[in-house]
VEXMAR-839188 format. One line per field, with one value per residue: residue number from 0; z, y, x of N, C-alpha, C in turn. Coordinates in pm, 1 decimal. Layout:
num	[NUM; ...]
n.up	[Z; ...]
n.north	[Y; ...]
n.east	[X; ...]
ca.up	[Z; ...]
ca.north	[Y; ...]
ca.east	[X; ...]
c.up	[Z; ...]
c.north	[Y; ...]
c.east	[X; ...]
This chain:
num	[0; 1; 2; 3; 4; 5; 6; 7; 8; 9; 10; 11; 12; 13; 14; 15; 16; 17; 18; 19; 20; 21; 22; 23; 24; 25; 26; 27; 28; 29; 30; 31; 32; 33; 34; 35; 36; 37; 38; 39; 40; 41; 42; 43; 44; 45; 46; 47; 48; 49; 50; 51; 52; 53; 54; 55; 56; 57; 58; 59; 60; 61; 62; 63; 64; 65; 66; 67; 68; 69; 70; 71; 72; 73; 74; 75; 76; 77; 78; 79; 80; 81; 82; 83; 84; 85; 86; 87; 88; 89; 90; 91; 92; 93; 94; 95; 96; 97; 98; 99; 100; 101; 102; 103; 104; 105; 106; 107; 108; 109; 110; 111; 112; 113; 114; 115; 116; 117; 118; 119; 120; 121; 122; 123; 124; 125; 126; 127; 128; 129; 130; 131; 132; 133; 134; 135; 136; 137; 138; 139; 140; 141; 142; 143; 144; 145; 146; 147; 148; 149; 150; 151; 152; 153; 154; 155; 156; 157; 158; 159; 160; 161; 162; 163; 164; 165; 166; 167; 168; 169; 170; 171; 172; 173; 174; 175; 176; 177; 178; 179; 180; 181; 182; 183; 184; 185; 186; 187; 188; 189; 190; 191; 192; 193; 194; 195; 196; 197; 198; 199; 200; 201; 202; 203; 204; 205; 206; 207; 208; 209; 210; 211; 212; 213; 214; 215; 216; 217; 218; 219; 220; 221; 222; 223; 224; 225; 226; 227; 228; 229; 230; 231; 232; 233; 234]
n.up	[0.0; -94.3; 45.3; 96.5; 141.0; 3.0; -248.3; -245.1; -254.8; -519.3; -680.9; -592.1; -673.1; -947.8; -1006.7; -915.4; -1096.0; -1310.2; -1244.5; -1035.3; -703.7; -425.3; -163.0; 125.5; 282.2; 321.0; 460.2; 466.9; 214.2; 32.0; -133.9; -237.5; -502.2; -664.3; -925.9; -1092.6; -959.0; -995.3; -852.2; -777.1; -681.5; -534.6; -465.8; -281.3; -303.2; -228.4; -417.9; -683.2; -570.7; -451.7; -243.4; -302.0; -540.8; -445.8; -275.1; -464.2; -613.8; -416.5; -381.0; -606.9; -550.6; -472.3; -670.4; -1030.2; -1111.2; -1027.9; -927.0; -912.9; -756.5; -790.9; -734.7; -1022.5; -1195.9; -1253.3; -1509.0; -1772.8; -1979.3; -1976.6; -1954.3; -1717.7; -1653.7; -1868.4; -1809.3; -1571.4; -1660.0; -1827.4; -1639.6; -1483.2; -1675.8; -1730.2; -1490.5; -1487.6; -1365.0; -1303.0; -1352.2; -1205.5; -1233.2; -1060.1; -1110.2; -967.4; -988.8; -914.0; -780.1; -887.1; -975.4; -1166.7; -1296.3; -1434.0; -1615.5; -1663.2; -1723.0; -1797.4; -1614.0; -1723.8; -1909.4; -1995.7; -2239.3; -2252.3; -2502.9; -2663.1; -2758.1; -3043.9; -3171.0; -2963.0; -2808.6; -2981.9; -2999.0; -2735.2; -2711.6; -2909.4; -2812.9; -2572.9; -2662.5; -2801.6; -2621.0; -2473.6; -2228.0; -1877.7; -1711.5; -1622.2; -1364.5; -1236.9; -1215.1; -1232.1; -1307.3; -1370.6; -1459.1; -1719.6; -1964.2; -2063.1; -2362.9; -2623.6; -2867.1; -2788.2; -2690.3; -2928.9; -3048.3; -2874.7; -2914.2; -3176.7; -3134.1; -2967.8; -3142.9; -3341.2; -3187.7; -3135.3; -3391.5; -3548.0; -3822.3; -4037.8; -4307.1; -4383.1; -4467.5; -4361.6; -4091.1; -4046.6; -4113.2; -3925.6; -3673.7; -3686.8; -3688.9; -3850.8; -3891.9; -3878.7; -4052.6; -4038.0; -3769.7; -3754.3; -3939.8; -3837.4; -3593.7; -3318.7; -3059.9; -3107.9; -3133.0; -3340.6; -3639.0; -3981.5; -4184.3; -4453.4; -4752.6; -4669.5; -4472.6; -4130.9; -3802.3; -3447.4; -3214.2; -2973.2; -2793.8; -2827.9; -2711.2; -2450.1; -2406.2; -2403.4; -2172.0; -1985.1; -1989.9; -1909.0; -1727.0; -1857.9; -2079.4; -2080.9; -2105.1; -2343.3; -2519.9; -2546.2; -2728.0; -3018.2; -3136.7; -3327.0; -3417.0; -3582.3; -3444.3; -3341.6; -3253.5]
n.north	[-118.8; 212.0; 504.4; 858.0; 963.6; 789.9; 886.8; 1100.2; 1080.9; 967.3; 1176.4; 1392.9; 1313.3; 1309.2; 1581.5; 1702.6; 1595.3; 1751.3; 1985.3; 2128.1; 2268.0; 2101.4; 2085.5; 1972.7; 1995.5; 2281.5; 2554.0; 2432.5; 2324.2; 2027.3; 1963.0; 2180.9; 2326.2; 2483.0; 2679.3; 2898.4; 3113.4; 3058.9; 2924.0; 2601.8; 2415.4; 2115.8; 1892.4; 1604.4; 1295.6; 982.4; 909.6; 1040.9; 1296.8; 1508.0; 1668.7; 1686.1; 1832.9; 2071.8; 2155.0; 2199.0; 2411.5; 2606.3; 2644.0; 2784.7; 3047.8; 3095.9; 3027.7; 2999.8; 2754.5; 2475.7; 2143.9; 1838.0; 1528.8; 1178.5; 817.9; 611.9; 533.3; 215.2; 208.4; 436.6; 505.3; 512.2; 655.1; 801.1; 875.5; 1044.6; 1251.2; 1341.3; 1442.3; 1644.7; 1808.8; 1895.8; 2045.2; 2243.8; 2377.8; 2472.8; 2322.7; 2120.1; 1769.6; 1492.3; 1158.5; 866.0; 568.1; 250.3; -18.0; -324.7; -287.7; -45.0; 295.1; 514.5; 832.7; 1048.6; 1330.1; 1404.7; 1612.7; 1946.2; 2251.9; 2528.8; 2799.2; 2759.6; 2757.0; 2697.9; 2545.8; 2574.3; 2297.1; 2288.6; 2103.8; 1932.8; 2123.9; 2200.9; 1958.9; 1927.9; 2155.7; 2097.3; 1864.0; 1965.3; 2165.1; 2001.7; 1846.5; 1772.9; 1703.2; 1684.6; 1458.2; 1316.6; 1239.8; 1445.8; 1354.8; 1086.2; 755.5; 487.3; 469.7; 452.3; 707.7; 959.4; 1064.2; 1320.4; 1193.4; 953.5; 1058.8; 1148.0; 896.3; 783.7; 953.3; 886.7; 616.9; 642.9; 772.8; 572.4; 374.7; 485.4; 534.5; 312.1; 103.3; 309.2; 528.0; 640.1; 909.5; 1028.7; 988.4; 1153.0; 1399.8; 1428.9; 1406.0; 1585.0; 1520.4; 1527.7; 1340.8; 1097.4; 879.2; 784.4; 710.2; 512.1; 332.3; 255.4; 156.0; 127.8; 52.5; -157.9; -102.8; -79.2; -207.7; -296.9; -297.1; -303.8; -181.6; 137.6; 164.1; 159.2; 8.2; -21.7; -229.8; -505.2; -458.5; -188.8; -99.4; -172.8; 4.8; 249.8; 216.2; 197.9; 454.0; 604.1; 811.3; 1029.8; 1071.4; 1240.0; 1492.6; 1469.8; 1445.5; 1701.1; 1839.2; 1820.6; 1730.4; 1957.8; 2005.4; 1854.9; 1570.2; 1370.9; 1033.2]
n.east	[84.8; 63.8; 216.9; 190.8; 441.4; 602.7; 619.6; 786.5; 1084.0; 1139.0; 1034.4; 1183.2; 1442.0; 1398.8; 1346.7; 1581.1; 1753.6; 1699.3; 1807.2; 1694.9; 1669.5; 1556.4; 1321.4; 1136.7; 808.7; 748.0; 614.5; 358.8; 343.7; 390.7; 612.8; 867.9; 1034.3; 1312.2; 1448.2; 1655.6; 1533.0; 1265.6; 976.7; 850.4; 572.7; 465.8; 209.2; 131.4; -46.4; -212.7; -389.1; -597.6; -783.5; -1054.7; -964.8; -692.4; -699.3; -811.5; -606.9; -407.9; -518.7; -523.8; -249.5; -185.9; -180.0; 71.4; 256.7; 274.7; 345.8; 236.9; 205.1; 23.1; 71.7; 64.4; 49.8; 103.8; -189.6; -361.1; -459.6; -422.0; -578.0; -847.2; -1184.5; -1219.5; -958.1; -897.2; -1070.2; -960.1; -711.9; -807.5; -936.2; -718.4; -580.7; -770.4; -770.2; -520.7; -320.3; -36.7; 40.6; 181.3; 288.1; 383.6; 541.8; 574.0; 780.6; 883.5; 1194.9; 1237.7; 1159.3; 953.2; 915.6; 680.1; 573.5; 255.9; 84.3; 152.8; 163.6; -23.1; -173.6; -512.0; -757.1; -1081.5; -1287.9; -1597.2; -1784.6; -1937.2; -2103.4; -2189.6; -2318.9; -2523.7; -2665.7; -2757.4; -2922.0; -3106.9; -3230.4; -3334.2; -3515.1; -3682.7; -3823.1; -4138.7; -4244.0; -4142.8; -4063.9; -3853.8; -3616.7; -3380.8; -3039.4; -3071.0; -2954.3; -2996.7; -3249.9; -3489.2; -3481.4; -3705.2; -3691.2; -3687.8; -3714.5; -3837.3; -4072.9; -4189.6; -4223.0; -4409.3; -4627.7; -4694.5; -4760.2; -4984.8; -5157.0; -5190.9; -5308.6; -5554.4; -5655.9; -5607.5; -5480.2; -5293.3; -5205.9; -4874.8; -4842.4; -5067.5; -5027.7; -4805.3; -4917.4; -5125.8; -5003.6; -4797.5; -4534.3; -4247.7; -4047.4; -4172.1; -4176.1; -3912.7; -3900.3; -4098.6; -3995.7; -3741.9; -3820.9; -3740.8; -3825.7; -3992.1; -4263.3; -4438.4; -4600.8; -4581.2; -4850.3; -4912.3; -4753.5; -4651.9; -4843.4; -4919.4; -4946.6; -5016.2; -4834.8; -4856.2; -4650.5; -4628.0; -4864.8; -4807.3; -4600.1; -4734.4; -4882.7; -4677.1; -4576.9; -4787.9; -4821.4; -4723.5; -4875.2; -5100.1; -4992.2; -4855.1; -5062.6; -5151.5; -5003.5; -4791.9; -4466.1; -4294.0; -4041.7; -3759.3; -3644.9; -3382.2; -3304.6]
ca.up	[0.0; -105.0; 134.0; 27.4; 153.9; -95.7; -372.2; -229.8; -302.4; -665.9; -740.5; -557.5; -762.7; -1082.6; -1018.2; -901.2; -1223.1; -1404.1; -1196.9; -929.0; -562.1; -376.5; -18.4; 158.1; 392.8; 332.7; 482.2; 432.3; 81.5; 41.9; -197.8; -305.2; -580.7; -717.6; -1026.3; -1149.8; -883.9; -1019.4; -753.0; -816.8; -565.6; -567.4; -358.2; -293.2; -251.0; -267.3; -531.7; -728.6; -489.2; -447.7; -151.0; -374.0; -634.0; -367.2; -232.9; -580.5; -644.2; -311.4; -403.2; -721.1; -499.4; -444.3; -796.8; -1144.0; -1137.9; -925.0; -976.2; -827.6; -779.1; -743.7; -795.1; -1155.5; -1193.2; -1330.2; -1649.3; -1805.8; -2109.6; -1959.1; -1957.6; -1595.4; -1663.7; -1961.9; -1738.1; -1475.5; -1737.3; -1871.9; -1522.8; -1449.4; -1777.0; -1713.1; -1369.4; -1504.3; -1269.4; -1358.6; -1295.0; -1208.7; -1189.7; -1021.5; -1125.9; -885.9; -1050.5; -841.7; -699.8; -963.5; -983.9; -1288.0; -1278.7; -1562.7; -1610.5; -1751.5; -1761.8; -1756.2; -1580.7; -1825.7; -1931.8; -2075.4; -2285.6; -2292.8; -2625.4; -2669.9; -2862.6; -3108.8; -3200.8; -2837.3; -2770.3; -3069.4; -2961.6; -2608.8; -2740.5; -2989.6; -2723.3; -2478.6; -2731.5; -2852.5; -2514.1; -2435.1; -2085.2; -1791.6; -1610.2; -1577.2; -1236.5; -1251.2; -1137.8; -1254.5; -1384.2; -1411.9; -1495.1; -1859.6; -1982.7; -2162.0; -2454.3; -2723.5; -2965.4; -2731.7; -2687.0; -3064.9; -3069.6; -2796.1; -2981.8; -3290.6; -3078.7; -2921.5; -3262.9; -3404.3; -3098.5; -3148.5; -3530.3; -3616.9; -3935.2; -4102.2; -4402.8; -4328.9; -4494.9; -4268.0; -3958.3; -4043.0; -4116.6; -3803.8; -3553.5; -3704.9; -3671.0; -3983.2; -3900.6; -3845.6; -4136.5; -3983.1; -3641.4; -3783.9; -4012.4; -3748.6; -3496.2; -3212.9; -2942.3; -3155.3; -3100.0; -3461.4; -3742.0; -4112.9; -4231.6; -4595.4; -4791.9; -4631.8; -4372.2; -4004.1; -3688.7; -3321.0; -3170.3; -2830.2; -2721.3; -2833.9; -2607.3; -2322.9; -2394.4; -2362.5; -2030.8; -1905.5; -1984.6; -1892.2; -1649.9; -1945.9; -2196.9; -2075.4; -2154.5; -2483.0; -2598.2; -2560.5; -2839.6; -3086.0; -3157.5; -3463.0; -3455.8; -3620.2; -3330.6; -3366.0; -3139.4]
ca.north	[0.0; 332.1; 619.0; 981.2; 982.7; 706.2; 963.3; 1212.2; 1059.1; 959.8; 1308.1; 1473.8; 1273.4; 1351.4; 1726.4; 1734.1; 1558.5; 1860.2; 2104.6; 2196.7; 2246.4; 2048.1; 2072.5; 1925.1; 2052.8; 2424.4; 2632.9; 2354.5; 2263.3; 1898.5; 1977.5; 2306.7; 2318.6; 2614.1; 2689.2; 3033.8; 3194.7; 3014.0; 2826.7; 2495.6; 2351.4; 1986.0; 1833.0; 1458.4; 1218.1; 841.1; 896.1; 1169.1; 1327.5; 1648.2; 1738.2; 1714.9; 1942.0; 2193.9; 2195.2; 2254.0; 2543.2; 2696.8; 2673.3; 2874.9; 3183.2; 3102.6; 3019.9; 2945.1; 2619.3; 2384.5; 2008.4; 1734.9; 1405.5; 1057.1; 694.3; 587.1; 443.8; 91.4; 240.6; 579.3; 512.3; 512.8; 780.7; 878.0; 935.6; 1157.1; 1360.8; 1393.8; 1523.1; 1764.4; 1893.8; 1959.7; 2147.4; 2354.5; 2450.6; 2511.1; 2246.7; 2011.1; 1637.9; 1400.5; 1023.1; 788.7; 424.0; 165.3; -149.7; -397.8; -196.4; 78.2; 391.8; 595.2; 956.7; 1103.0; 1449.2; 1379.1; 1742.7; 2063.0; 2364.0; 2633.9; 2859.5; 2675.0; 2826.7; 2597.2; 2573.9; 2515.7; 2198.3; 2335.1; 1989.9; 1892.8; 2231.2; 2191.9; 1839.5; 1955.5; 2251.6; 2028.5; 1775.5; 2050.3; 2228.5; 1899.1; 1781.2; 1825.4; 1677.5; 1682.3; 1356.8; 1254.3; 1289.5; 1484.8; 1273.0; 944.0; 684.6; 354.6; 480.1; 490.8; 850.3; 994.1; 1158.6; 1380.2; 1087.5; 861.3; 1131.8; 1136.6; 758.0; 763.9; 1025.1; 802.0; 498.6; 684.3; 799.5; 444.9; 303.3; 545.0; 535.9; 185.9; 110.1; 440.6; 555.9; 723.3; 1051.5; 1075.7; 991.7; 1274.4; 1517.2; 1438.7; 1422.2; 1694.4; 1468.8; 1516.6; 1220.3; 980.3; 767.7; 731.0; 645.9; 389.0; 240.9; 200.1; 78.1; 98.9; -10.1; -262.1; -57.3; -69.9; -311.4; -251.0; -378.9; -314.4; -71.9; 272.3; 160.6; 109.6; -8.9; -40.3; -368.8; -526.2; -388.4; -46.9; -79.5; -178.6; 129.7; 354.3; 191.7; 228.3; 599.6; 661.4; 935.1; 1139.7; 1077.7; 1356.3; 1608.3; 1446.8; 1465.7; 1844.5; 1896.3; 1730.4; 1788.1; 2007.2; 2002.3; 1725.3; 1523.3; 1243.1; 943.4]
ca.east	[0.0; 145.1; 200.8; 228.4; 585.9; 671.6; 632.7; 879.4; 1220.4; 1145.7; 1011.3; 1300.9; 1550.6; 1359.6; 1364.8; 1723.7; 1815.6; 1673.6; 1875.4; 1620.9; 1694.4; 1428.6; 1304.1; 1001.8; 731.7; 775.5; 492.9; 240.2; 357.3; 459.5; 743.7; 897.8; 1157.2; 1349.2; 1553.2; 1660.0; 1436.4; 1128.0; 930.4; 757.8; 510.1; 406.4; 129.3; 131.2; -159.3; -212.3; -479.0; -651.3; -900.8; -1095.4; -874.6; -568.7; -728.3; -828.2; -472.7; -339.5; -576.2; -476.4; -107.3; -171.4; -154.6; 215.3; 330.1; 199.8; 395.2; 186.4; 181.1; -34.8; 147.9; -2.7; 101.2; 46.8; -306.2; -346.8; -486.2; -426.5; -643.8; -991.9; -1258.3; -1193.3; -825.1; -907.6; -1135.7; -862.1; -617.8; -878.7; -957.7; -590.6; -553.2; -864.4; -731.9; -379.6; -240.7; 40.7; 11.5; 294.5; 255.4; 501.3; 519.9; 661.0; 793.5; 988.3; 1277.6; 1258.2; 1049.6; 954.6; 840.3; 635.3; 488.4; 141.6; 28.9; 230.0; 75.7; -22.6; -304.5; -601.6; -877.1; -1180.8; -1361.0; -1730.7; -1806.5; -2060.0; -2190.2; -2252.6; -2409.8; -2641.0; -2742.0; -2826.7; -3029.1; -3208.4; -3305.1; -3408.1; -3627.5; -3772.7; -3899.9; -4269.3; -4263.6; -4024.2; -4093.0; -3729.4; -3566.8; -3240.9; -2946.2; -3099.4; -2851.8; -3041.8; -3391.0; -3507.6; -3505.2; -3806.7; -3627.6; -3775.5; -3739.8; -3936.1; -4200.0; -4243.1; -4266.3; -4531.8; -4736.3; -4733.4; -4827.2; -5117.5; -5236.0; -5225.6; -5400.3; -5687.5; -5701.8; -5585.7; -5387.2; -5298.8; -5099.5; -4767.9; -4865.8; -5170.2; -4964.7; -4723.8; -5004.8; -5206.8; -4919.7; -4702.7; -4398.3; -4188.2; -3965.1; -4253.6; -4132.8; -3787.5; -3931.2; -4172.1; -3908.2; -3638.8; -3898.3; -3643.2; -3887.6; -4085.4; -4398.5; -4521.0; -4589.9; -4625.4; -4962.1; -4878.8; -4665.3; -4693.5; -4950.0; -4864.6; -5037.3; -4946.0; -4819.2; -4881.7; -4544.0; -4662.6; -4966.5; -4735.2; -4525.5; -4829.1; -4915.2; -4557.9; -4559.5; -4921.4; -4810.7; -4684.2; -4961.0; -5189.4; -4918.6; -4822.2; -5184.9; -5178.5; -4929.1; -4699.5; -4334.1; -4281.7; -3901.4; -3704.5; -3567.2; -3317.7; -3291.1]
c.up	[0.0; 6.7; 55.2; 30.0; 54.5; -226.2; -366.3; -293.1; -454.8; -732.8; -712.8; -652.1; -905.9; -1102.5; -1006.7; -1028.3; -1330.2; -1354.2; -1087.2; -792.7; -499.9; -224.6; 10.8; 275.3; 420.7; 342.9; 433.5; 295.8; 94.3; -14.4; -258.0; -375.7; -641.4; -820.0; -1089.7; -1089.3; -914.3; -916.9; -816.0; -689.5; -611.5; -445.2; -384.4; -235.5; -302.0; -387.3; -567.7; -657.2; -498.3; -355.7; -219.7; -469.7; -558.8; -316.3; -348.0; -615.7; -542.6; -335.1; -523.1; -677.2; -467.6; -573.8; -907.3; -1168.0; -1022.9; -990.0; -869.0; -858.6; -714.3; -797.5; -930.4; -1144.4; -1277.1; -1478.9; -1667.8; -1945.7; -2097.7; -1958.4; -1834.6; -1602.6; -1758.3; -1894.6; -1635.8; -1546.7; -1781.4; -1756.4; -1485.8; -1548.3; -1759.3; -1592.4; -1374.7; -1398.5; -1342.6; -1290.2; -1315.5; -1161.6; -1165.2; -1029.5; -1042.9; -948.4; -990.5; -755.4; -769.7; -956.7; -1110.1; -1266.9; -1415.9; -1539.0; -1712.4; -1804.4; -1711.2; -1719.7; -1688.1; -1847.0; -2028.5; -2112.0; -2333.0; -2417.8; -2622.8; -2786.4; -2926.7; -3137.0; -3075.3; -2792.8; -2851.3; -3032.3; -2833.0; -2632.6; -2816.3; -2902.6; -2626.7; -2544.7; -2782.8; -2747.8; -2491.9; -2284.4; -2008.5; -1676.4; -1564.7; -1446.3; -1250.7; -1160.9; -1157.2; -1339.1; -1438.0; -1451.5; -1641.7; -1871.9; -2091.1; -2250.0; -2549.8; -2831.3; -2914.9; -2719.9; -2823.6; -3090.4; -2994.7; -2859.9; -3101.1; -3241.9; -3035.8; -3039.9; -3327.4; -3318.7; -3117.5; -3290.0; -3600.6; -3733.3; -4014.8; -4197.5; -4342.7; -4349.2; -4399.5; -4125.1; -3943.3; -4034.9; -3984.9; -3678.7; -3563.9; -3690.3; -3808.3; -4000.4; -3862.1; -3925.9; -4083.6; -3853.2; -3663.8; -3850.7; -3923.4; -3637.3; -3378.5; -3097.4; -2977.9; -3120.1; -3220.9; -3550.3; -3872.6; -4164.5; -4380.3; -4630.7; -4754.0; -4527.5; -4245.4; -3898.0; -3563.1; -3286.1; -3022.6; -2745.5; -2720.0; -2729.5; -2470.0; -2299.0; -2349.5; -2215.9; -1942.1; -1888.8; -1972.0; -1820.5; -1738.1; -2057.9; -2197.9; -2134.4; -2301.6; -2573.2; -2629.8; -2677.1; -2901.6; -3112.5; -3303.4; -3511.9; -3500.9; -3508.8; -3361.0; -3238.5; -3069.1]
c.north	[124.1; 431.1; 742.6; 1001.7; 898.0; 782.0; 1063.3; 1187.6; 1043.7; 1096.2; 1400.7; 1442.0; 1319.6; 1500.1; 1766.3; 1698.4; 1664.1; 1992.9; 2181.5; 2170.3; 2209.8; 2037.0; 2036.5; 2001.0; 2197.6; 2499.2; 2559.3; 2289.4; 2133.2; 1905.8; 2117.2; 2289.1; 2455.6; 2600.8; 2827.8; 3123.9; 3160.9; 2906.5; 2726.2; 2431.2; 2222.0; 1931.9; 1683.4; 1396.4; 1074.8; 814.6; 1032.7; 1195.9; 1475.4; 1728.3; 1775.7; 1832.0; 2074.4; 2245.3; 2261.0; 2392.8; 2646.2; 2737.3; 2765.1; 3019.3; 3203.3; 3109.9; 2967.6; 2798.6; 2525.9; 2250.0; 1925.7; 1605.9; 1286.8; 934.3; 671.9; 492.4; 318.6; 116.6; 391.9; 597.0; 523.9; 651.9; 865.9; 946.8; 1055.2; 1277.6; 1424.3; 1486.1; 1653.8; 1861.3; 1967.6; 2071.2; 2268.8; 2440.1; 2497.2; 2447.5; 2138.7; 1880.4; 1546.8; 1263.2; 946.4; 640.3; 347.6; 26.1; -221.2; -299.7; -62.9; 167.4; 474.8; 716.1; 1013.7; 1225.8; 1429.4; 1508.2; 1851.7; 2175.5; 2472.0; 2685.5; 2773.6; 2755.5; 2723.0; 2641.1; 2502.2; 2417.2; 2228.3; 2220.9; 1944.5; 1997.2; 2224.6; 2072.5; 1860.5; 2050.3; 2185.1; 1939.0; 1856.6; 2108.9; 2127.2; 1834.3; 1852.0; 1815.0; 1691.3; 1586.0; 1282.1; 1318.1; 1318.3; 1403.2; 1124.2; 880.4; 550.4; 352.9; 520.0; 638.2; 871.2; 1104.8; 1218.4; 1277.4; 992.8; 929.1; 1126.1; 997.8; 729.2; 834.1; 943.9; 678.1; 531.7; 708.6; 669.0; 364.2; 354.4; 532.4; 401.7; 203.3; 239.2; 457.1; 654.5; 871.7; 1109.7; 1082.4; 1120.2; 1398.4; 1537.4; 1464.1; 1541.4; 1651.1; 1441.4; 1387.6; 1094.4; 858.6; 702.3; 655.3; 512.7; 285.3; 176.7; 117.1; 32.1; 19.7; -123.9; -228.9; -59.4; -193.6; -253.9; -346.5; -406.9; -191.5; 63.7; 278.2; 93.6; 99.1; -29.5; -189.3; -381.2; -456.4; -238.0; -11.0; -78.8; -50.1; 243.9; 340.0; 232.5; 378.2; 671.4; 796.2; 1055.3; 1164.1; 1198.5; 1479.1; 1593.0; 1468.8; 1613.2; 1907.7; 1792.0; 1805.0; 1829.3; 2001.5; 1862.6; 1681.5; 1386.9; 1163.2; 968.8]
c.east	[88.6; 113.7; 242.8; 379.2; 665.1; 697.6; 747.9; 1016.0; 1230.0; 1128.3; 1129.1; 1416.8; 1523.9; 1387.3; 1511.6; 1799.7; 1797.0; 1730.8; 1805.7; 1684.2; 1560.5; 1429.3; 1158.6; 942.2; 771.6; 643.2; 367.8; 244.8; 436.6; 601.3; 753.7; 1031.1; 1184.9; 1460.4; 1544.3; 1552.6; 1290.2; 1092.5; 834.5; 704.7; 444.2; 333.9; 113.3; 4.4; -149.2; -302.5; -532.9; -783.0; -934.9; -1004.3; -743.8; -588.0; -740.2; -693.9; -397.8; -388.3; -528.3; -330.9; -83.9; -151.3; -6.0; 295.6; 239.3; 233.9; 359.0; 155.5; 110.4; 40.1; 78.4; 70.6; 33.4; -72.3; -281.1; -368.5; -487.5; -487.1; -795.3; -1052.1; -1230.1; -1057.4; -826.8; -972.3; -1042.3; -763.7; -683.3; -900.2; -829.5; -557.9; -643.4; -828.9; -586.7; -291.1; -162.2; 4.5; 132.0; 247.5; 385.5; 467.1; 622.6; 663.6; 913.2; 1067.0; 1299.5; 1134.5; 1067.4; 863.8; 806.7; 548.5; 376.4; 80.7; 122.0; 133.5; 86.3; -162.6; -385.6; -724.9; -977.9; -1256.0; -1495.5; -1736.8; -1942.2; -2157.9; -2263.5; -2354.3; -2539.0; -2728.0; -2820.7; -2944.2; -3143.4; -3295.7; -3390.6; -3532.7; -3728.3; -3860.3; -4033.7; -4286.1; -4132.8; -4050.4; -3967.7; -3685.6; -3418.2; -3150.6; -2967.2; -2989.2; -2900.9; -3188.9; -3402.8; -3546.2; -3610.7; -3749.8; -3730.4; -3810.7; -3848.0; -4072.3; -4267.2; -4299.9; -4395.7; -4650.9; -4787.0; -4808.3; -4969.4; -5210.8; -5282.0; -5322.0; -5542.9; -5743.8; -5690.5; -5489.7; -5404.8; -5181.6; -4999.3; -4795.6; -4969.9; -5115.1; -4883.8; -4811.6; -5078.3; -5122.1; -4825.7; -4558.4; -4337.9; -4108.6; -4042.3; -4209.6; -4006.2; -3813.2; -4002.5; -4082.0; -3803.0; -3701.0; -3810.9; -3703.2; -3982.9; -4229.9; -4492.2; -4504.8; -4641.5; -4730.8; -4946.5; -4795.6; -4725.2; -4802.3; -4897.1; -4972.7; -4952.5; -4939.5; -4856.7; -4775.1; -4569.8; -4766.7; -4900.3; -4656.2; -4614.0; -4866.5; -4798.2; -4537.9; -4693.3; -4917.1; -4777.2; -4784.3; -5053.0; -5121.3; -4882.8; -4943.4; -5208.0; -5103.7; -4840.1; -4570.1; -4319.7; -4136.8; -3862.8; -3612.0; -3511.0; -3310.6; -3158.5]
């Protein structure tokens, strides 16, 4: 089991190899290094935690060159690791990882501290706006992770199911005209939830699963009946 102190000597040797003078426990800082009058502060932890990040942010009042140091995780290719790297960059914090292998240690600078200008992902922004504007109801509970989400696409699918339940087999052009859902053909054709069946070319009806879907989302149907989605909404 690693201790924070296990990180000190490898990092000290690493920095001294680059010409730094290194000292520990200076005014609450785990490691302080200096070269050409530039100060570097490094905070040590056994893992990447909020406390470590908060310490790093606090040390930014001392110097621009602040690093967080942790033992090398088992994997540095996963989604969580990418988020850790992104967070450090956004906060202009450096990140050092120390690998312990048998009797050897390896020190790697994963992130250098520096100014970071976040950029808006226009595609993600457009997708969020599209989904937000496409929703009729708000029956989802914020923070849910294992509960099926009532998306704008599913709302469209439910409106079509309700229409077919009430009208029976109907031609596609009439479904589009009556529901106002421009992508009705795509929804019926892909039949993601198996709620529909094609009776003949261009004519669709609801299935038993479609009836079950209406029952499952009965709490939302009153609101879905009040209007239809005019925007083109993708699944």
